C-alpha positions in Angstrom: 55.1 73.7 98.0 52.4 76.4 98.0 49.5 76.6 100.4 46.0 75.4 99.7 42.8 77.1 98.4 42.6 80.0 100.8 38.8 80.5 100.3 38.1 76.8 101.0 40.2 76.9 104.1 38.4 79.9 105.5 35.0 78.5 104.6 35.8 75.3 106.5 36.2 77.5 109.6 32.9 79.3 109.0 34.3 82.5 107.4 33.3 83.0 103.7 35.6 85.4 101.8 33.9 85.0 98.4 32.5 88.5 98.0 34.3 91.8 97.2 35.4 93.5 100.4 35.1 90.4 102.5 38.8 90.1 102.9 39.0 93.7 104.0 36.4 93.1 106.7 38.3 90.0 107.8 41.7 91.7 108.0 40.1 94.7 109.9 38.0 92.8 112.4 39.4 89.3 112.7 43.2 89.4 112.1 43.6 86.6 114.6 41.6 84.3 112.2 43.9 85.2 109.3 47.0 84.5 111.5 45.5 81.2 112.6 45.0 80.2 108.9 48.6 81.0 108.0 49.9 79.1 111.1 47.8 76.1 110.1 49.5 76.2 106.6 52.9 76.4 108.3 52.0 73.4 110.4 51.2 71.5 107.2 54.9 72.2 106.2 54.3 74.3 103.1 57.3 76.4 101.9 55.3 79.3 100.5 52.5 81.2 102.2 50.2 83.4 100.1 49.1 86.7 101.8 45.5 87.9 101.3 46.4 90.7 99.0 44.3 89.9 95.9 41.3 91.8 97.1 42.9 94.6 99.1 42.7 96.9 96.1 40.8 100.2 96.4 38.0 99.0 94.1 37.4 95.7 96.0 37.5 97.5 99.4 35.2 100.2 98.1 32.4 97.6 98.3 32.6 97.9 102.1 33.5 101.5 102.3 37.2 101.0 102.9 38.6 101.9 99.5 40.9 104.5 101.1 42.5 101.8 103.3 44.1 99.7 100.6 47.7 100.4 101.6 47.0 99.8 105.3 45.1 96.5 104.8 47.6 95.2 102.2 50.3 95.8 104.8 48.3 94.0 107.5 47.7 91.1 105.2 51.4 90.7 104.4 52.5 91.3 108.0 50.2 88.5 109.3 51.7 86.0 106.8 55.2 87.1 107.7 54.5 86.6 111.4 53.5 83.0 110.7 56.4 82.4 108.4 59.0 83.8 110.8 57.7 81.4 113.5 58.3 78.4 111.3 61.1 75.9 112.1 62.3 76.1 108.5 62.4 78.8 105.8 59.0 79.8 104.5 58.6 82.5 101.9 55.6 84.9 101.7 54.0 85.6 98.3 51.6 88.4 97.5 48.7 87.8 95.1 48.0 90.3 92.3 44.8 90.0 90.3 41.3 89.6 91.8 39.0 86.7 91.1 35.9 88.8 92.0 36.4 92.3 90.7 35.9 92.6 87.0 38.7 94.1 84.8 38.7 97.7 83.7 39.6 99.0 80.3 43.2 97.9 79.3 44.9 101.3 79.9 43.4 101.8 83.3 43.7 98.1 84.2 47.5 98.2 83.8 47.7 101.4 85.9 45.7 99.9 88.7 47.7 96.6 88.7 51.0 98.5 88.9 49.7 100.6 91.8 48.7 97.5 93.7 51.8 95.6 92.9 53.8 98.4 94.3 51.8 98.3 97.5 52.3 94.5 97.8 56.1 94.8 97.2 56.4 97.7 99.7 54.7 95.5 102.4 57.6 93.1 102.3 56.7 90.0 100.2 59.4 87.9 98.6 57.5 87.1 95.3 54.2 87.8 93.6 51.7 85.4 92.1 49.8 87.0 89.2 46.3 86.0 88.3 44.0 87.0 85.4 40.4 85.8 85.9 40.8 83.5 82.9 41.7 86.4 80.7 45.0 86.2 78.8 45.2 90.0 78.5 44.6 90.6 82.2 47.1 87.8 83.2 49.8 89.3 81.0 49.1 92.7 82.4 49.3 91.4 86.0 52.6 89.6 85.3 54.1 92.8 83.8 52.9 94.9 86.7 54.3 92.4 89.3 57.6 92.1 87.4 57.8 95.9 87.4 58.6 95.6 91.2 61.7 93.5 90.3 60.4 90.7 92.6 60.2 87.1 91.2 56.9 86.7 89.5 54.9 83.5 88.9 51.9 83.4 86.6 48.8 81.3 87.5 47.1 79.9 84.4 43.6 78.4 84.8 43.0 75.2 82.8 40.0 73.3 81.6 39.5 69.5 82.3 42.1 67.5 80.4 44.7 70.3 80.7 43.5 72.6 77.9 44.1 76.3 78.4 41.0 78.2 79.4 41.7 81.0 77.0 42.9 78.8 74.1 46.0 79.3 72.1 49.2 77.3 72.0 51.1 76.5 75.1 54.4 77.5 73.6 53.1 81.0 72.7 51.6 81.5 76.1 54.8 80.5 77.9 56.9 82.8 75.7 54.5 85.7 76.2 54.4 85.3 80.0 58.2 85.0 80.0 58.5 88.2 78.0 56.2 90.0 80.4 58.4 89.0 83.3 57.3 85.6 84.6 59.9 83.2 85.8 57.4 80.4 86.5 54.0 79.3 85.3 51.6 77.5 87.7 48.9 75.6 85.8 45.7 75.3 87.9 44.2 71.9 86.9 41.3 69.7 88.0 43.0 66.4 87.6 46.4 64.6 87.8 46.1 63.5 84.2 45.6 67.1 83.0 48.6 68.3 85.0 50.8 65.5 83.6 49.7 66.3 80.1 50.7 69.9 80.6 54.1 69.0 82.1 54.8 66.7 79.2 54.0 69.5 76.7 56.3 71.9 78.6 59.1 69.3 78.3 58.4 68.8 74.6 58.4 72.5 73.7 61.4 73.3 75.9 59.3 75.8 77.9 61.2 79.0 78.8 59.5 79.2 82.3 59.7 76.9 85.3 56.5 74.7 85.3 54.3 74.2 88.4 50.9 72.7 89.1 48.1 73.7 91.4 46.0 70.6 91.8 42.3 70.7 92.7 40.9 68.3 95.3 38.7 66.7 92.6 37.4 67.2 89.1 34.3 69.0 90.3 35.9 71.2 92.9 35.1 74.9 92.9 37.6 77.5 94.1 36.7 78.9 97.5 34.6 75.9 98.5 36.1 72.8 100.4 35.5 69.5 98.6 33.8 66.9 100.6 34.2 63.1 100.2 37.8 63.2 99.0 40.5 61.5 101.1 43.6 63.7 101.2 46.0 60.7 101.6 45.4 59.1 98.2 45.2 62.5 96.7 48.7 63.3 98.0 50.0 59.9 96.9 48.8 60.5 93.3 49.9 64.1 93.3 53.4 62.8 93.9 53.4 61.9 90.2 53.6 65.6 89.4 57.0 65.9 91.1 58.3 62.9 89.1 57.0 64.4 85.9 59.0 67.7 86.4 56.8 70.0 88.4 59.2 72.2 90.4 56.3 74.0 92.2 53.2 72.2 93.5 50.3 73.6 95.5 46.7 72.9 96.4 44.2 74.1 93.8 40.4 74.5 94.0 38.7 72.9 97.0 41.9 71.9 98.9 42.6 72.7 102.5 45.6 72.2 104.8 44.9 68.5 105.1 45.7 68.1 101.4 49.0 70.0 101.5 50.0 68.1 104.6 49.3 64.8 102.9 51.3 65.8 99.9 54.2 67.0 102.0 54.2 63.6 103.7 54.7 61.9 100.3 57.3 64.4 99.2 59.3 64.1 102.4 59.4 60.3 102.0 60.5 60.6 98.4 63.2 63.2 98.9 
């Protein structure tokens, strides 16, 4: 069980981190707020915490004049997540995130170099696995997976999907899974906006005999936007319906766009009862 939409959680508490450099400012000036966020996720009984490393790259931090502090702030981001994880009453792993959602990709040759540099920083800070993202770009996602796998840490790829479960960047699912597996991914997390879309993807993974472990990051609702909490959605029935993903073969489940700790807590209640 992976934690919820980090941006939505912080926005709920009045701290927007939806601009380049915002994470750097938060880590530098309000580390207590970051620690409180991770502790809230631990309280919701997730088993994987994601450290705020996606935007501690030199280019993202350069937006606020802190480009030279990438290694320092990456280390702080991971240390805060580790502190919350170590205080949990059950094992909780800490994952780093590689691949920014706000900073545009560079040319392919420079992009790979930059991703490898940051993956090395994340690994050195002490995470146990890396989640690779690609801004909806298949090329960038594959490059992020390869860079993360270069550290020899377990690497999970996050694939954004359209309503209904279609892949954002097109192509066949079997080819994508094989490509990501070849790049070094051991699991693929499909970020979907509906249960039905997630179930369709899990069914396809079963049919093609996917070479990677399938997982689902489920949005709070069909119109949810990453980084913004979704109002008007009751976490309890969301969690009850999300339970279908477990029965359909999802080995990794997490909160997608618009979810907060209330959603992951509701799902964990259902999973605990089932297992």
